[in-house]
PDB file of the backbone (N, CA, C, O) and the ligand in Angstrom, with CONECT records:
HET     ZN  A 101       1
ATOM      1  N   MET A   1      11.766   2.872  18.270  1.00  0.00           N
ATOM      2  CA  MET A   1      10.822   3.264  17.244  1.00  0.00           C
ATOM      3  C   MET A   1      10.897   4.893  17.096  1.00  0.00           C
ATOM      4  O   MET A   1      10.961   5.650  18.065  1.00  0.00           O
ATOM      5  N   SER A   2      10.882   5.264  15.880  1.00  0.00           N
ATOM      6  CA  SER A   2      10.902   6.708  15.586  1.00  0.00           C
ATOM      7  C   SER A   2       9.542   7.189  15.172  1.00  0.00           C
ATOM      8  O   SER A   2       8.666   6.384  14.854  1.00  0.00           O
ATOM      9  N   ASP A   3       9.353   8.469  15.170  1.00  0.00           N
ATOM     10  CA  ASP A   3       8.086   9.009  14.665  1.00  0.00           C
ATOM     11  C   ASP A   3       8.194   9.586  13.309  1.00  0.00           C
ATOM     12  O   ASP A   3       7.528  10.563  12.968  1.00  0.00           O
ATOM     13  N   THR A   4       9.025   8.986  12.543  1.00  0.00           N
ATOM     14  CA  THR A   4       9.236   9.436  11.111  1.00  0.00           C
ATOM     15  C   THR A   4       7.889   9.425  10.441  1.00  0.00           C
ATOM     16  O   THR A   4       7.074   8.518  10.611  1.00  0.00           O
ATOM     17  N   VAL A   5       7.692  10.480   9.667  1.00  0.00           N
ATOM     18  CA  VAL A   5       6.428  10.589   8.889  1.00  0.00           C
ATOM     19  C   VAL A   5       6.814  10.197   7.405  1.00  0.00           C
ATOM     20  O   VAL A   5       7.716  10.793   6.817  1.00  0.00           O
ATOM     21  N   TYR A   6       6.136   9.229   6.860  1.00  0.00           N
ATOM     22  CA  TYR A   6       6.373   8.982   5.475  1.00  0.00           C
ATOM     23  C   TYR A   6       5.300   9.457   4.653  1.00  0.00           C
ATOM     24  O   TYR A   6       4.128   9.228   4.951  1.00  0.00           O
ATOM     25  N   THR A   7       5.658  10.153   3.563  1.00  0.00           N
ATOM     26  CA  THR A   7       4.687  10.629   2.609  1.00  0.00           C
ATOM     27  C   THR A   7       4.810   9.864   1.302  1.00  0.00           C
ATOM     28  O   THR A   7       5.880   9.431   0.875  1.00  0.00           O
ATOM     29  N   CYS A   8       3.609   9.726   0.687  1.00  0.00           N
ATOM     30  CA  CYS A   8       3.579   8.964  -0.596  1.00  0.00           C
ATOM     31  C   CYS A   8       4.336   9.750  -1.685  1.00  0.00           C
ATOM     32  O   CYS A   8       4.116  10.946  -1.873  1.00  0.00           O
ATOM     33  N   PRO A   9       5.233   9.044  -2.395  1.00  0.00           N
ATOM     34  CA  PRO A   9       5.904   9.619  -3.450  1.00  0.00           C
ATOM     35  C   PRO A   9       5.137   9.945  -4.640  1.00  0.00           C
ATOM     36  O   PRO A   9       5.632  10.621  -5.543  1.00  0.00           O
ATOM     37  N   HIS A  10       3.860   9.461  -4.685  1.00  0.00           N
ATOM     38  CA  HIS A  10       2.951   9.577  -5.875  1.00  0.00           C
ATOM     39  C   HIS A  10       1.903  10.652  -5.669  1.00  0.00           C
ATOM     40  O   HIS A  10       1.474  11.288  -6.632  1.00  0.00           O
ATOM     41  N   CYS A  11       1.455  10.881  -4.344  1.00  0.00           N
ATOM     42  CA  CYS A  11       0.397  11.784  -4.140  1.00  0.00           C
ATOM     43  C   CYS A  11       0.741  12.805  -3.068  1.00  0.00           C
ATOM     44  O   CYS A  11       0.058  13.825  -2.970  1.00  0.00           O
ATOM     45  N   GLY A  12       1.756  12.579  -2.273  1.00  0.00           N
ATOM     46  CA  GLY A  12       2.267  13.478  -1.223  1.00  0.00           C
ATOM     47  C   GLY A  12       1.533  13.367   0.111  1.00  0.00           C
ATOM     48  O   GLY A  12       1.808  14.115   1.049  1.00  0.00           O
ATOM     49  N   LYS A  13       0.559  12.385   0.182  1.00  0.00           N
ATOM     50  CA  LYS A  13      -0.246  12.277   1.465  1.00  0.00           C
ATOM     51  C   LYS A  13       0.512  11.417   2.376  1.00  0.00           C
ATOM     52  O   LYS A  13       1.365  10.608   2.010  1.00  0.00           O
ATOM     53  N   LYS A  14       0.115  11.659   3.703  1.00  0.00           N
ATOM     54  CA  LYS A  14       0.827  10.863   4.703  1.00  0.00           C
ATOM     55  C   LYS A  14       0.516   9.395   4.568  1.00  0.00           C
ATOM     56  O   LYS A  14      -0.639   9.033   4.344  1.00  0.00           O
ATOM     57  N   MET A  15       1.523   8.523   4.699  1.00  0.00           N
ATOM     58  CA  MET A  15       1.204   7.171   4.541  1.00  0.00           C
ATOM     59  C   MET A  15       0.810   6.592   5.936  1.00  0.00           C
ATOM     60  O   MET A  15       1.226   7.125   6.965  1.00  0.00           O
ATOM     61  N   ASN A  16       0.008   5.504   5.957  1.00  0.00           N
ATOM     62  CA  ASN A  16      -0.485   4.919   7.191  1.00  0.00           C
ATOM     63  C   ASN A  16       0.494   3.761   7.568  1.00  0.00           C
ATOM     64  O   ASN A  16       1.006   3.015   6.734  1.00  0.00           O
ATOM     65  N   LYS A  17       0.684   3.697   8.829  1.00  0.00           N
ATOM     66  CA  LYS A  17       1.422   2.533   9.298  1.00  0.00           C
ATOM     67  C   LYS A  17       0.613   1.343   9.215  1.00  0.00           C
ATOM     68  O   LYS A  17      -0.546   1.375   9.629  1.00  0.00           O
ATOM     69  N   TRP A  18       1.133   0.247   8.696  1.00  0.00           N
ATOM     70  CA  TRP A  18       0.261  -0.895   8.471  1.00  0.00           C
ATOM     71  C   TRP A  18       0.996  -2.166   8.695  1.00  0.00           C
ATOM     72  O   TRP A  18       2.155  -2.324   8.311  1.00  0.00           O
ATOM     73  N   GLN A  19       0.245  -3.151   9.375  1.00  0.00           N
ATOM     74  CA  GLN A  19       0.971  -4.337   9.697  1.00  0.00           C
ATOM     75  C   GLN A  19       0.385  -5.475   8.855  1.00  0.00           C
ATOM     76  O   GLN A  19      -0.833  -5.645   8.806  1.00  0.00           O
ATOM     77  N   SER A  20       1.234  -6.240   8.202  1.00  0.00           N
ATOM     78  CA  SER A  20       0.865  -7.364   7.288  1.00  0.00           C
ATOM     79  C   SER A  20       0.205  -8.389   8.126  1.00  0.00           C
ATOM     80  O   SER A  20       0.520  -8.530   9.307  1.00  0.00           O
ATOM     81  N   PRO A  21      -0.735  -9.135   7.526  1.00  0.00           N
ATOM     82  CA  PRO A  21      -1.476 -10.238   8.285  1.00  0.00           C
ATOM     83  C   PRO A  21      -0.305 -11.300   8.667  1.00  0.00           C
ATOM     84  O   PRO A  21       0.650 -11.500   7.917  1.00  0.00           O
ATOM     85  N   ASP A  22      -0.467 -11.912   9.826  1.00  0.00           N
ATOM     86  CA  ASP A  22       0.422 -12.972  10.233  1.00  0.00           C
ATOM     87  C   ASP A  22       0.639 -14.141   9.235  1.00  0.00           C
ATOM     88  O   ASP A  22       1.718 -14.729   9.156  1.00  0.00           O
ATOM     89  N   GLU A  23      -0.425 -14.440   8.490  1.00  0.00           N
ATOM     90  CA  GLU A  23      -0.474 -15.546   7.590  1.00  0.00           C
ATOM     91  C   GLU A  23       0.160 -15.162   6.231  1.00  0.00           C
ATOM     92  O   GLU A  23       0.291 -16.044   5.382  1.00  0.00           O
ATOM     93  N   SER A  24       0.546 -13.944   5.986  1.00  0.00           N
ATOM     94  CA  SER A  24       1.065 -13.446   4.779  1.00  0.00           C
ATOM     95  C   SER A  24       2.557 -13.792   4.703  1.00  0.00           C
ATOM     96  O   SER A  24       3.160 -14.279   5.660  1.00  0.00           O
ATOM     97  N   ASN A  25       3.147 -13.507   3.473  1.00  0.00           N
ATOM     98  CA  ASN A  25       4.550 -13.762   3.343  1.00  0.00           C
ATOM     99  C   ASN A  25       5.458 -12.942   4.305  1.00  0.00           C
ATOM    100  O   ASN A  25       6.560 -13.326   4.698  1.00  0.00           O
ATOM    101  N   TRP A  26       4.818 -11.679   4.659  1.00  0.00           N
ATOM    102  CA  TRP A  26       5.662 -10.854   5.429  1.00  0.00           C
ATOM    103  C   TRP A  26       5.459 -11.005   6.985  1.00  0.00           C
ATOM    104  O   TRP A  26       6.069 -10.348   7.829  1.00  0.00           O
ATOM    105  N   GLY A  27       4.496 -11.982   7.240  1.00  0.00           N
ATOM    106  CA  GLY A  27       4.323 -12.408   8.611  1.00  0.00           C
ATOM    107  C   GLY A  27       4.273 -11.316   9.728  1.00  0.00           C
ATOM    108  O   GLY A  27       5.029 -11.403  10.695  1.00  0.00           O
ATOM    109  N   GLY A  28       3.426 -10.337   9.602  1.00  0.00           N
ATOM    110  CA  GLY A  28       3.265  -9.345  10.625  1.00  0.00           C
ATOM    111  C   GLY A  28       4.209  -8.170  10.541  1.00  0.00           C
ATOM    112  O   GLY A  28       4.237  -7.311  11.422  1.00  0.00           O
ATOM    113  N   ALA A  29       4.993  -8.139   9.455  1.00  0.00           N
ATOM    114  CA  ALA A  29       5.957  -7.032   9.315  1.00  0.00           C
ATOM    115  C   ALA A  29       5.288  -5.649   9.145  1.00  0.00           C
ATOM    116  O   ALA A  29       4.164  -5.566   8.648  1.00  0.00           O
ATOM    117  N   ILE A  30       5.910  -4.670   9.516  1.00  0.00           N
ATOM    118  CA  ILE A  30       5.410  -3.300   9.416  1.00  0.00           C
ATOM    119  C   ILE A  30       5.729  -2.636   8.096  1.00  0.00           C
ATOM    120  O   ILE A  30       6.873  -2.705   7.647  1.00  0.00           O
ATOM    121  N   ARG A  31       4.824  -2.033   7.496  1.00  0.00           N
ATOM    122  CA  ARG A  31       4.999  -1.253   6.257  1.00  0.00           C
ATOM    123  C   ARG A  31       4.307   0.096   6.412  1.00  0.00           C
ATOM    124  O   ARG A  31       3.417   0.219   7.253  1.00  0.00           O
ATOM    125  N   TYR A  32       4.671   1.092   5.651  1.00  0.00           N
ATOM    126  CA  TYR A  32       3.918   2.270   5.585  1.00  0.00           C
ATOM    127  C   TYR A  32       3.224   2.289   4.185  1.00  0.00           C
ATOM    128  O   TYR A  32       3.867   2.080   3.157  1.00  0.00           O
ATOM    129  N   VAL A  33       1.904   2.544   4.191  1.00  0.00           N
ATOM    130  CA  VAL A  33       1.140   2.331   2.910  1.00  0.00           C
ATOM    131  C   VAL A  33       0.282   3.628   2.659  1.00  0.00           C
ATOM    132  O   VAL A  33      -0.243   4.248   3.583  1.00  0.00           O
ATOM    133  N   CYS A  34       0.188   3.965   1.418  1.00  0.00           N
ATOM    134  CA  CYS A  34      -0.694   5.108   1.089  1.00  0.00           C
ATOM    135  C   CYS A  34      -2.139   4.481   0.852  1.00  0.00           C
ATOM    136  O   CYS A  34      -2.371   3.755  -0.115  1.00  0.00           O
ATOM    137  N   PHE A  35      -2.988   4.780   1.704  1.00  0.00           N
ATOM    138  CA  PHE A  35      -4.354   4.305   1.563  1.00  0.00           C
ATOM    139  C   PHE A  35      -5.314   5.292   0.979  1.00  0.00           C
ATOM    140  O   PHE A  35      -6.529   5.129   1.093  1.00  0.00           O
ATOM    141  N   SER A  36      -4.771   6.350   0.335  1.00  0.00           N
ATOM    142  CA  SER A  36      -5.597   7.345  -0.355  1.00  0.00           C
ATOM    143  C   SER A  36      -6.248   6.755  -1.554  1.00  0.00           C
ATOM    144  O   SER A  36      -5.555   6.230  -2.425  1.00  0.00           O
ATOM    145  N   ASP A  37      -7.598   6.817  -1.650  1.00  0.00           N
ATOM    146  CA  ASP A  37      -8.232   6.290  -2.859  1.00  0.00           C
ATOM    147  C   ASP A  37      -8.073   7.239  -4.031  1.00  0.00           C
ATOM    148  O   ASP A  37      -8.483   6.900  -5.140  1.00  0.00           O
ATOM    149  N   GLU A  38      -7.507   8.388  -3.835  1.00  0.00           N
ATOM    150  CA  GLU A  38      -7.275   9.384  -4.918  1.00  0.00           C
ATOM    151  C   GLU A  38      -5.827   9.227  -5.424  1.00  0.00           C
ATOM    152  O   GLU A  38      -5.477   9.837  -6.434  1.00  0.00           O
ATOM    153  N   CYS A  39      -5.049   8.497  -4.812  1.00  0.00           N
ATOM    154  CA  CYS A  39      -3.607   8.393  -5.164  1.00  0.00           C
ATOM    155  C   CYS A  39      -3.573   7.989  -6.637  1.00  0.00           C
ATOM    156  O   CYS A  39      -4.205   6.999  -7.004  1.00  0.00           O
ATOM    157  N   PRO A  40      -2.839   8.738  -7.513  1.00  0.00           N
ATOM    158  CA  PRO A  40      -2.779   8.418  -8.929  1.00  0.00           C
ATOM    159  C   PRO A  40      -2.163   7.013  -9.213  1.00  0.00           C
ATOM    160  O   PRO A  40      -2.519   6.343 -10.183  1.00  0.00           O
ATOM    161  N   TYR A  41      -1.213   6.600  -8.310  1.00  0.00           N
ATOM    162  CA  TYR A  41      -0.599   5.338  -8.509  1.00  0.00           C
ATOM    163  C   TYR A  41      -1.656   4.230  -8.337  1.00  0.00           C
ATOM    164  O   TYR A  41      -1.715   3.307  -9.150  1.00  0.00           O
ATOM    165  N   TYR A  42      -2.472   4.313  -7.305  1.00  0.00           N
ATOM    166  CA  TYR A  42      -3.610   3.371  -7.083  1.00  0.00           C
ATOM    167  C   TYR A  42      -4.627   3.379  -8.136  1.00  0.00           C
ATOM    168  O   TYR A  42      -5.038   2.342  -8.656  1.00  0.00           O
ATOM    169  N   VAL A  43      -5.069   4.664  -8.480  1.00  0.00           N
ATOM    170  CA  VAL A  43      -6.084   4.897  -9.531  1.00  0.00           C
ATOM    171  C   VAL A  43      -5.701   4.289 -10.868  1.00  0.00           C
ATOM    172  O   VAL A  43      -6.487   3.619 -11.538  1.00  0.00           O
ATOM    173  N   ARG A  44      -4.457   4.557 -11.219  1.00  0.00           N
ATOM    174  CA  ARG A  44      -3.928   3.992 -12.464  1.00  0.00           C
ATOM    175  C   ARG A  44      -3.842   2.443 -12.489  1.00  0.00           C
ATOM    176  O   ARG A  44      -3.998   1.785 -13.518  1.00  0.00           O
ATOM    177  N   GLY A  45      -3.584   1.931 -11.291  1.00  0.00           N
ATOM    178  CA  GLY A  45      -3.465   0.460 -11.077  1.00  0.00           C
ATOM    179  C   GLY A  45      -4.604  -0.344 -11.570  1.00  0.00           C
ATOM    180  O   GLY A  45      -4.443  -1.389 -12.201  1.00  0.00           O
ATOM    181  N   TRP A  46      -5.850   0.197 -11.250  1.00  0.00           N
ATOM    182  CA  TRP A  46      -7.072  -0.497 -11.634  1.00  0.00           C
ATOM    183  C   TRP A  46      -7.026  -0.628 -13.142  1.00  0.00           C
ATOM    184  O   TRP A  46      -7.199  -1.736 -13.650  1.00  0.00           O
ATOM    185  N   GLU A  47      -6.795   0.475 -13.904  1.00  0.00           N
ATOM    186  CA  GLU A  47      -6.857   0.430 -15.325  1.00  0.00           C
ATOM    187  C   GLU A  47      -5.791  -0.503 -15.920  1.00  0.00           C
ATOM    188  O   GLU A  47      -6.021  -1.315 -16.816  1.00  0.00           O
ATOM    189  N   TRP A  48      -4.611  -0.305 -15.334  1.00  0.00           N
ATOM    190  CA  TRP A  48      -3.485  -1.213 -15.848  1.00  0.00           C
ATOM    191  C   TRP A  48      -3.646  -2.665 -15.679  1.00  0.00           C
ATOM    192  O   TRP A  48      -3.336  -3.433 -16.590  1.00  0.00           O
ATOM    193  N   MET A  49      -4.130  -3.089 -14.524  1.00  0.00           N
ATOM    194  CA  MET A  49      -4.382  -4.455 -14.307  1.00  0.00           C
ATOM    195  C   MET A  49      -5.495  -4.999 -15.193  1.00  0.00           C
ATOM    196  O   MET A  49      -5.411  -6.111 -15.714  1.00  0.00           O
ATOM    197  N   LYS A  50      -6.502  -4.219 -15.347  1.00  0.00           N
ATOM    198  CA  LYS A  50      -7.647  -4.558 -16.212  1.00  0.00           C
ATOM    199  C   LYS A  50      -7.148  -4.768 -17.655  1.00  0.00           C
ATOM    200  O   LYS A  50      -7.492  -5.749 -18.314  1.00  0.00           O
ATOM    201  N   GLU A  51      -6.343  -3.828 -18.112  1.00  0.00           N
ATOM    202  CA  GLU A  51      -5.865  -3.819 -19.481  1.00  0.00           C
ATOM    203  C   GLU A  51      -4.862  -4.975 -19.786  1.00  0.00           C
ATOM    204  O   GLU A  51      -4.917  -5.633 -20.825  1.00  0.00           O
ATOM    205  N   LYS A  52      -3.942  -5.170 -18.799  1.00  0.00           N
ATOM    206  CA  LYS A  52      -2.903  -6.120 -18.956  1.00  0.00           C
ATOM    207  C   LYS A  52      -3.343  -7.588 -18.677  1.00  0.00           C
ATOM    208  O   LYS A  52      -2.994  -8.540 -19.376  1.00  0.00           O
ATOM    209  N   TYR A  53      -4.123  -7.669 -17.611  1.00  0.00           N
ATOM    210  CA  TYR A  53      -4.451  -8.969 -17.191  1.00  0.00           C
ATOM    211  C   TYR A  53      -5.878  -9.328 -17.082  1.00  0.00           C
ATOM    212  O   TYR A  53      -6.218 -10.461 -16.744  1.00  0.00           O
ATOM    213  N   GLY A  54      -6.761  -8.350 -17.372  1.00  0.00           N
ATOM    214  CA  GLY A  54      -8.228  -8.554 -17.400  1.00  0.00           C
ATOM    215  C   GLY A  54      -8.723  -8.882 -15.994  1.00  0.00           C
ATOM    216  O   GLY A  54      -9.701  -9.616 -15.851  1.00  0.00           O
ATOM    217  N   VAL A  55      -8.090  -8.368 -14.973  1.00  0.00           N
ATOM    218  CA  VAL A  55      -8.518  -8.638 -13.609  1.00  0.00           C
ATOM    219  C   VAL A  55      -8.832  -7.332 -12.872  1.00  0.00           C
ATOM    220  O   VAL A  55      -8.270  -6.278 -13.173  1.00  0.00           O
ATOM    221  N   SER A  56      -9.731  -7.428 -11.913  1.00  0.00           N
ATOM    222  CA  SER A  56     -10.132  -6.276 -11.166  1.00  0.00           C
ATOM    223  C   SER A  56      -9.369  -6.178  -9.899  1.00  0.00           C
ATOM    224  O   SER A  56      -9.821  -6.639  -8.851  1.00  0.00           O
ATOM    225  N   SER A  57      -8.181  -5.566  -9.980  1.00  0.00           N
ATOM    226  CA  SER A  57      -7.366  -5.337  -8.778  1.00  0.00           C
ATOM    227  C   SER A  57      -6.422  -4.203  -9.014  1.00  0.00           C
ATOM    228  O   SER A  57      -6.253  -3.780 -10.158  1.00  0.00           O
ATOM    229  N   SER A  58      -5.798  -3.693  -7.987  1.00  0.00           N
ATOM    230  CA  SER A  58      -4.829  -2.657  -8.132  1.00  0.00           C
ATOM    231  C   SER A  58      -3.720  -2.829  -7.091  1.00  0.00           C
ATOM    232  O   SER A  58      -3.510  -3.927  -6.574  1.00  0.00           O
ATOM    233  N   TYR A  59      -3.011  -1.737  -6.790  1.00  0.00           N
ATOM    234  CA  TYR A  59      -1.944  -1.862  -5.822  1.00  0.00           C
ATOM    235  C   TYR A  59      -1.735  -0.427  -5.268  1.00  0.00           C
ATOM    236  O   TYR A  59      -1.951   0.592  -5.925  1.00  0.00           O
ATOM    237  N   ARG A  60      -1.309  -0.458  -4.037  1.00  0.00           N
ATOM    238  CA  ARG A  60      -1.071   0.853  -3.327  1.00  0.00           C
ATOM    239  C   ARG A  60       0.426   1.006  -3.089  1.00  0.00           C
ATOM    240  O   ARG A  60       1.185   0.042  -2.988  1.00  0.00           O
ATOM    241  N   SER A  61       0.786   2.234  -3.010  1.00  0.00           N
ATOM    242  CA  SER A  61       2.236   2.627  -2.772  1.00  0.00           C
ATOM    243  C   SER A  61       2.586   2.196  -1.393  1.00  0.00           C
ATOM    244  O   SER A  61       1.837   2.474  -0.456  1.00  0.00           O
ATOM    245  N   SER A  62       3.738   1.501  -1.219  1.00  0.00           N
ATOM    246  CA  SER A  62       4.164   1.169   0.115  1.00  0.00           C
ATOM    247  C   SER A  62       5.638   1.276   0.257  1.00  0.00           C
ATOM    248  O   SER A  62       6.366   1.316  -0.735  1.00  0.00           O
ATOM    249  N   ILE A  63       6.123   1.328   1.559  1.00  0.00           N
ATOM    250  CA  ILE A  63       7.582   1.443   1.896  1.00  0.00           C
ATOM    251  C   ILE A  63       7.881   0.625   3.108  1.00  0.00           C
ATOM    252  O   ILE A  63       7.141   0.608   4.092  1.00  0.00           O
ATOM    253  N   ASN A  64       8.979  -0.044   3.007  1.00  0.00           N
ATOM    254  CA  ASN A  64       9.536  -0.727   4.217  1.00  0.00           C
ATOM    255  C   ASN A  64      10.394   0.147   4.950  1.00  0.00           C
ATOM    256  O   ASN A  64      11.470   0.507   4.473  1.00  0.00           O
ATOM    257  N   PRO A  65       9.958   0.550   6.186  1.00  0.00           N
ATOM    258  CA  PRO A  65      10.704   1.595   6.946  1.00  0.00           C
ATOM    259  C   PRO A  65      12.169   1.053   7.398  1.00  0.00           C
ATOM    260  O   PRO A  65      13.049   1.844   7.737  1.00  0.00           O
ATOM    261  N   GLU A  66      12.348  -0.239   7.380  1.00  0.00           N
ATOM    262  CA  GLU A  66      13.632  -0.772   7.786  1.00  0.00           C
ATOM    263  C   GLU A  66      14.672  -0.659   6.710  1.00  0.00           C
ATOM    264  O   GLU A  66      15.808  -0.259   6.966  1.00  0.00           O
ATOM    265  N   SER A  67      14.283  -1.012   5.503  1.00  0.00           N
ATOM    266  CA  SER A  67      15.233  -1.137   4.355  1.00  0.00           C
ATOM    267  C   SER A  67      15.074   0.038   3.413  1.00  0.00           C
ATOM    268  O   SER A  67      15.928   0.259   2.554  1.00  0.00           O
ATOM    269  N   GLY A  68      13.939   0.839   3.563  1.00  0.00           N
ATOM    270  CA  GLY A  68      13.740   1.868   2.548  1.00  0.00           C
ATOM    271  C   GLY A  68      13.188   1.429   1.222  1.00  0.00           C
ATOM    272  O   GLY A  68      13.033   2.240   0.308  1.00  0.00           O
ATOM    273  N   TRP A  69      12.891   0.157   1.106  1.00  0.00           N
ATOM    274  CA  TRP A  69      12.324  -0.435  -0.084  1.00  0.00           C
ATOM    275  C   TRP A  69      10.953   0.187  -0.340  1.00  0.00           C
ATOM    276  O   TRP A  69      10.118   0.310   0.555  1.00  0.00           O
ATOM    277  N   THR A  70      10.763   0.565  -1.575  1.00  0.00           N
ATOM    278  CA  THR A  70       9.391   1.033  -1.922  1.00  0.00           C
ATOM    279  C   THR A  70       8.844   0.111  -3.068  1.00  0.00           C
ATOM    280  O   THR A  70       9.598  -0.341  -3.929  1.00  0.00           O
ATOM    281  N   GLY A  71       7.543  -0.138  -3.039  1.00  0.00           N
ATOM    282  CA  GLY A  71       6.961  -0.946  -4.068  1.00  0.00           C
ATOM    283  C   GLY A  71       5.548  -1.029  -3.952  1.00  0.00           C
ATOM    284  O   GLY A  71       4.986  -0.441  -3.027  1.00  0.00           O
ATOM    285  N   PRO A  72       4.866  -1.736  -4.839  1.00  0.00           N
ATOM    286  CA  PRO A  72       3.432  -1.993  -4.827  1.00  0.00           C
ATOM    287  C   PRO A  72       2.937  -2.944  -3.825  1.00  0.00           C
ATOM    288  O   PRO A  72       3.598  -3.947  -3.557  1.00  0.00           O
ATOM    289  N   LEU A  73       1.852  -2.701  -3.272  1.00  0.00           N
ATOM    290  CA  LEU A  73       1.151  -3.618  -2.279  1.00  0.00           C
ATOM    291  C   LEU A  73      -0.145  -3.956  -3.045  1.00  0.00           C
ATOM    292  O   LEU A  73      -0.990  -3.078  -3.217  1.00  0.00           O
ATOM    293  N   PRO A  74      -0.327  -5.252  -3.523  1.00  0.00           N
ATOM    294  CA  PRO A  74      -1.467  -5.499  -4.246  1.00  0.00           C
ATOM    295  C   PRO A  74      -2.769  -5.522  -3.442  1.00  0.00           C
ATOM    296  O   PRO A  74      -2.794  -6.026  -2.319  1.00  0.00           O
ATOM    297  N   VAL A  75      -3.845  -4.980  -4.010  1.00  0.00           N
ATOM    298  CA  VAL A  75      -5.151  -5.020  -3.295  1.00  0.00           C
ATOM    299  C   VAL A  75      -6.237  -5.485  -4.282  1.00  0.00           C
ATOM    300  O   VAL A  75      -6.158  -5.232  -5.484  1.00  0.00           O
ATOM    301  N   ALA A  76      -7.225  -6.153  -3.750  1.00  0.00           N
ATOM    302  CA  ALA A  76      -8.336  -6.668  -4.595  1.00  0.00           C
ATOM    303  C   ALA A  76      -9.558  -5.803  -4.612  1.00  0.00           C
ATOM    304  O   ALA A  76     -10.427  -5.891  -5.480  1.00  0.00           O
ATOM    305  N   SER A  77      -9.580  -4.976  -3.622  1.00  0.00           N
ATOM    306  CA  SER A  77     -10.705  -4.069  -3.499  1.00  0.00           C
ATOM    307  C   SER A  77     -10.417  -2.808  -2.702  1.00  0.00           C
ATOM    308  O   SER A  77      -9.384  -2.812  -2.032  1.00  0.00           O
ATOM    309  N   PRO A  78     -11.174  -1.753  -2.685  1.00  0.00           N
ATOM    310  CA  PRO A  78     -10.819  -0.493  -2.009  1.00  0.00           C
ATOM    311  C   PRO A  78     -10.506  -0.719  -0.462  1.00  0.00           C
ATOM    312  O   PRO A  78      -9.662  -0.063   0.149  1.00  0.00           O
ATOM    313  N   ASP A  79     -11.273  -1.711   0.087  1.00  0.00           N
ATOM    314  CA  ASP A  79     -11.117  -1.885   1.544  1.00  0.00           C
ATOM    315  C   ASP A  79     -10.200  -2.945   1.915  1.00  0.00           C
ATOM    316  O   ASP A  79      -9.953  -3.160   3.102  1.00  0.00           O
ATOM    317  N   HIS A  80      -9.636  -3.678   0.900  1.00  0.00           N
ATOM    318  CA  HIS A  80      -8.771  -4.753   1.187  1.00  0.00           C
ATOM    319  C   HIS A  80      -7.471  -4.218   1.919  1.00  0.00           C
ATOM    320  O   HIS A  80      -6.887  -3.209   1.525  1.00  0.00           O
ATOM    321  N   LEU A  81      -7.103  -4.882   2.890  1.00  0.00           N
ATOM    322  CA  LEU A  81      -5.950  -4.593   3.745  1.00  0.00           C
ATOM    323  C   LEU A  81      -6.093  -3.380   4.677  1.00  0.00           C
ATOM    324  O   LEU A  81      -5.192  -3.060   5.453  1.00  0.00           O
ATOM    325  N   LYS A  82      -7.266  -2.710   4.572  1.00  0.00           N
ATOM    326  CA  LYS A  82      -7.354  -1.600   5.551  1.00  0.00           C
ATOM    327  C   LYS A  82      -7.471  -1.994   7.026  1.00  0.00           C
ATOM    328  O   LYS A  82      -7.103  -1.207   7.898  1.00  0.00           O
ATOM    329  N   PRO A  83      -7.981  -3.211   7.325  1.00  0.00           N
ATOM    330  CA  PRO A  83      -8.054  -3.633   8.721  1.00  0.00           C
ATOM    331  C   PRO A  83      -6.596  -3.717   9.316  1.00  0.00           C
ATOM    332  O   PRO A  83      -6.454  -3.762  10.538  1.00  0.00           O
ATOM    333  N   GLY A  84      -5.547  -3.738   8.492  1.00  0.00           N
ATOM    334  CA  GLY A  84      -4.182  -3.784   9.068  1.00  0.00           C
ATOM    335  C   GLY A  84      -3.616  -2.488   9.410  1.00  0.00           C
ATOM    336  O   GLY A  84      -2.497  -2.470   9.922  1.00  0.00           O
ATOM    337  N   ILE A  85      -4.270  -1.353   9.184  1.00  0.00           N
ATOM    338  CA  ILE A  85      -3.820  -0.040   9.578  1.00  0.00           C
ATOM    339  C   ILE A  85      -3.746   0.010  11.091  1.00  0.00           C
ATOM    340  O   ILE A  85      -4.705  -0.299  11.798  1.00  0.00           O
ATOM    341  N   VAL A  86      -2.524   0.428  11.584  1.00  0.00           N
ATOM    342  CA  VAL A  86      -2.382   0.450  13.032  1.00  0.00           C
ATOM    343  C   VAL A  86      -2.129   1.850  13.586  1.00  0.00           C
ATOM    344  O   VAL A  86      -1.708   1.988  14.735  1.00  0.00           O
ATOM    345  N   ASP A  87      -2.368   2.846  12.822  1.00  0.00           N
ATOM    346  CA  ASP A  87      -2.216   4.203  13.405  1.00  0.00           C
ATOM    347  C   ASP A  87      -3.459   5.061  13.263  1.00  0.00           C
ATOM    348  O   ASP A  87      -3.469   6.210  13.704  1.00  0.00           O
TER     349      ASP A  87
HETATM  350 ZN    ZN A 101      -0.394   7.976  -2.684  1.00  0.00          ZN2+
END
C-alpha cells in the first residue's frame, strides 16, 4: 500500500479513502472519493439529475487507485456513503 494522495480533479481537495459496501457491485473495493459538499462536480450533479431525470440525487467524483479509472459515484443524499470513509 502506498501513501499516494489523490486530489479531486474538479475542486482540488484531497479525496477520502472509501470502501464500498460488501453488498454493492464493487464488493468492498477501495476507491478515493471527493466528499466535499462544495465540489462543483457534486453541486452541479443535483441540478443535472433534477433537470434530466426529475430525481433528487447527485454523484461524487471518484477514482479507482488500482486502474486509475475516474468517474461518478452516485449518491442519494449529502451523507449517503459517508460511513464508508476509512481515513
Ligand atoms: Zn471535488
